[in-house]
C-alpha positions as CSV (number, residue, x, y, z in Angstrom):
1,M,-69.1,33.0,-151.4
2,V,-67.9,34.3,-154.8
3,Y,-64.4,33.7,-156.2
4,L,-62.7,36.8,-157.6
5,P,-59.6,36.4,-159.9
6,P,-56.5,37.5,-158.1
7,S,-56.0,40.6,-160.4
8,I,-59.5,41.9,-159.4
9,E,-59.0,41.1,-155.7
10,R,-55.7,43.1,-155.7
11,R,-57.4,46.1,-157.4
12,L,-60.3,45.9,-154.9
13,Q,-57.8,45.8,-152.1
14,E,-56.3,49.0,-153.5
15,L,-59.6,50.7,-153.7
16,F,-61.1,49.4,-150.4
17,P,-58.3,48.5,-147.9
18,Q,-60.9,47.3,-145.3
19,L,-62.3,43.8,-146.0
20,E,-65.8,44.8,-145.0
21,D,-65.9,47.7,-147.4
22,R,-64.7,45.3,-150.3
23,E,-67.4,42.7,-149.4
24,R,-70.0,45.4,-149.2
25,F,-69.0,46.8,-152.7
26,V,-69.0,43.3,-154.3
27,A,-72.4,42.4,-152.7
28,E,-73.9,45.7,-154.0
29,A,-72.3,45.3,-157.5
30,L,-73.8,41.8,-157.7
31,A,-77.2,42.8,-156.5
32,Q,-77.3,45.7,-159.0
33,A,-76.2,43.3,-161.9
34,M,-78.8,40.7,-160.8
35,E,-81.5,43.4,-160.7
36,N,-80.5,44.5,-164.2
37,L,-80.9,40.9,-165.3
38,G,-84.4,40.7,-163.7
39,V,-83.4,38.3,-160.8
40,A,-83.4,40.8,-158.0
41,D,-85.2,38.4,-155.7
42,A,-82.4,35.8,-155.9
43,A,-80.6,35.4,-152.6
44,L,-77.1,36.7,-152.5
45,P,-74.4,34.7,-150.6
46,E,-73.8,36.0,-147.0
47,S,-70.1,36.0,-147.5
48,V,-68.9,37.4,-150.8
49,G,-65.1,37.2,-151.4
50,G,-64.7,36.3,-147.8
51,T,-61.9,35.1,-145.4
52,L,-61.6,31.5,-144.4
53,H,-59.5,30.1,-141.5
54,L,-57.5,26.9,-141.9
55,F,-56.3,25.1,-138.8
56,T,-53.8,22.2,-139.5
57,D,-51.6,19.9,-137.4
58,G,-49.4,16.9,-137.9
59,G,-47.8,14.6,-135.5
60,S,-46.0,11.3,-135.1
61,R,-45.7,8.8,-132.3
62,G,-42.0,8.3,-132.5
63,N,-39.9,10.6,-134.5
64,P,-40.0,9.1,-137.1
65,G,-43.0,7.0,-136.2
66,T,-46.6,6.4,-137.2
67,A,-47.7,9.7,-138.4
68,A,-51.1,11.5,-139.0
69,I,-52.5,14.8,-140.1
70,G,-55.5,17.0,-139.4
71,A,-57.0,19.9,-141.0
72,I,-60.1,22.1,-140.4
73,L,-61.5,24.7,-142.7
74,E,-63.7,27.3,-141.0
75,D,-65.9,30.2,-142.1
76,P,-65.4,32.7,-139.3
77,V,-68.4,34.9,-140.3
78,R,-70.8,32.0,-139.9
79,G,-68.8,30.3,-137.2
80,E,-69.1,26.9,-138.9
81,V,-66.7,24.2,-140.1
82,L,-66.9,23.9,-143.7
83,K,-64.7,20.8,-144.0
84,E,-62.3,18.7,-142.0
85,H,-59.9,16.0,-142.9
86,A,-57.7,13.5,-141.0
87,E,-55.6,10.6,-142.1
88,V,-52.6,8.4,-141.2
89,I,-49.7,9.1,-143.6
90,G,-47.4,6.2,-142.7
91,T,-44.0,6.4,-140.9
92,E,-42.8,10.1,-140.9
93,T,-41.3,12.7,-138.7
94,N,-43.2,15.4,-136.9
95,N,-41.9,18.0,-139.3
96,V,-42.9,16.1,-142.4
97,A,-46.4,15.5,-140.8
98,E,-46.9,19.2,-140.1
99,Y,-45.9,20.0,-143.8
100,R,-48.3,17.4,-145.2
101,A,-51.1,18.5,-143.0
102,L,-50.8,22.0,-144.5
103,I,-50.7,20.7,-148.0
104,A,-53.9,18.6,-147.4
105,G,-55.6,21.7,-145.9
106,L,-54.6,24.0,-148.8
107,K,-56.0,21.4,-151.3
108,M,-59.2,21.2,-149.3
109,A,-59.4,25.1,-149.2
110,Q,-59.0,25.3,-153.0
111,A,-62.5,24.1,-153.6
112,F,-63.9,27.0,-151.6
113,R,-61.9,29.6,-153.4
114,P,-61.5,32.2,-150.6
115,N,-60.1,35.6,-151.4
116,R,-58.1,35.4,-148.1
117,L,-57.0,32.3,-146.3
118,I,-55.4,32.5,-142.8
119,C,-53.5,29.3,-142.1
120,H,-53.1,28.6,-138.2
121,M,-50.4,26.2,-137.2
122,D,-48.7,25.3,-133.9
123,S,-45.4,24.6,-135.5
124,E,-43.2,27.6,-135.2
125,L,-40.6,26.1,-137.4
126,L,-43.0,25.6,-140.3
127,V,-44.4,29.1,-139.9
128,K,-41.0,30.8,-139.9
129,Q,-39.9,28.8,-142.9
130,L,-43.0,29.7,-144.9
131,N,-42.7,33.4,-143.9
132,G,-39.0,33.4,-145.0
133,E,-37.5,33.8,-141.6
134,Y,-35.8,30.4,-141.6
135,Q,-34.4,28.5,-144.6
136,V,-35.6,25.0,-145.3
137,K,-32.3,23.0,-144.9
138,M,-33.7,19.5,-144.6
139,H,-33.8,17.8,-147.9
140,T,-37.0,15.9,-147.0
141,L,-38.9,19.1,-146.4
142,Q,-37.7,21.0,-149.4
143,P,-40.3,19.3,-152.0
144,L,-43.0,19.8,-149.5
145,F,-42.1,23.5,-149.0
146,G,-42.1,23.9,-152.9
147,E,-45.5,22.3,-153.1
148,I,-46.9,24.6,-150.5
149,Q,-45.5,27.5,-152.5
150,H,-47.1,26.2,-155.6
151,L,-50.5,25.7,-153.9
152,S,-50.4,29.2,-152.3
153,Q,-50.4,30.8,-155.8
154,D,-54.1,29.8,-156.0
155,F,-55.1,32.2,-153.3
156,P,-55.1,35.9,-153.8
157,D,-54.1,36.5,-150.2
158,I,-52.6,33.9,-147.9
159,V,-51.3,34.2,-144.3
160,F,-49.3,31.7,-142.3
161,Q,-49.7,32.3,-138.6
162,Y,-48.4,30.6,-135.5
163,I,-50.8,29.8,-132.7
164,P,-50.1,28.0,-129.4
165,R,-50.7,24.3,-129.3
166,E,-53.6,24.8,-126.9
167,D,-55.3,27.0,-129.4
168,N,-55.0,24.3,-132.1
169,Y,-56.7,21.6,-130.0
170,R,-59.3,20.7,-132.7
171,A,-56.7,19.9,-135.4
172,D,-54.6,18.1,-132.7
173,A,-57.7,16.0,-131.7
174,L,-58.1,15.0,-135.3
175,V,-54.5,13.8,-135.5
176,N,-54.7,11.8,-132.3
177,K,-58.1,10.3,-133.3
178,A,-56.5,9.0,-136.5
179,L,-53.5,7.6,-134.7
180,N,-55.7,5.9,-132.1
181,E,-57.8,4.4,-134.9
182,A,-54.8,3.1,-136.7
183,G,-53.7,1.4,-133.4
184,A,-50.5,3.6,-133.1
185,P,-49.0,3.1,-129.7
186,K,-49.8,5.8,-127.1
187,R,-47.0,8.1,-126.2
188,P,-45.3,6.6,-123.1
189,L,-45.3,8.6,-119.9
190,P,-42.0,9.9,-118.9
191,P,-40.2,7.9,-116.2
192,V,-40.5,9.3,-112.7
193,Q,-37.3,9.1,-110.7
194,G,-37.2,6.5,-108.0
195,T,-40.3,4.6,-109.3
196,W,-40.7,1.5,-111.4
197,Q,-43.2,1.5,-114.4
198,K,-44.7,-1.4,-116.1
């Protein structure tokens, strides 16, 4: 994958609205430049200026309670996970954990310099806040929101997309694994009327 400065990526988007056309043009331009330098046999990367997918999740057992985050960065062209991250972040609310998971995922994605990053999250609140549909009113979330806005500037094209919880099962599994390894108590089963539980 080749990182293109945002100004060049925007110009390429104007010239070639379709992602496949942009990638083909960049690959051909690189091949021609390498041939002119006498290195035509060098292997070109399979995905030039490509799109990466980021799946993030955060959760706490108790609200607030012991909280953890999970993030998975994936190359959809190759169908491979490039990197994943999970950690316990102390005592936090679910919303703070969701924000911190995205922050960790964006920092992880920076190293791969994608030209387009699609962020998938199962927190409808977070997605609507990031897309400007809801205001961020909670004081604890405002600095996290600001940090995400700042990190987002490193990506020429970034999308925040809601997905149902069942479609985010891998990031959710990372969160639960981190919580289990930290010894966080399991979520209690809801009481069933007319029965006694231990």
